[in-house]
N, C-alpha and C positions, 0 to 999 in steps of 0.2 A: 246540573252539577257545576261547581265553580271551575274556572279554567285551570287553576293550579292543581286541583285534585285530579282532573283529567290528565294533566301532564305527568303527574307522579304515577298514576295507574298505568298509563301507556308505557312509561319507562320500565316499570316493574314487569309488565307483560313482555316487553321486548327482551329483557334480560332472561326471564324464565324460558321463553321460546328459544332463544339463542343457546342456552345451556342444554335444554332438552335435545335440540338438534345436534349439538356437539357430542352428547352422550350416545345418541342413536347412530351417528355416522362413525364414531370411534376415531375421529381425527378433527383437528381444528382447521377450519377454512377461514381465509381472510374475510369472507363475507359475513361469517358468523361472528367474528371478532368485531367487525364494524357494527353489526346489529346490537351487540352487547354495549359497545361504546356509545352508540346513539341512545340506548336506554339510560345509561348513566347520565349523559348530557341532559336528557329530557327530565330526569328526576332533579338534577341540579337547577334547571330552569324553573321547574315547578316550585322548588323551595325558595328561590329568589323572588318569584312572583308573589308567593304567600307573605314574605317578609316586607313587601312594599306597602 
């Protein structure tokens, strides 16, 4: 699989897992926010790699 596709899939997985854990724990932890932000950054980097 191409590198940019892996980056986007990893970002989506991080966001989904972060949201699931936020719902399960019923509060927002700074670590879960960091996981979601890293997922967003990973998706952005995947899109940038694709456009190059």
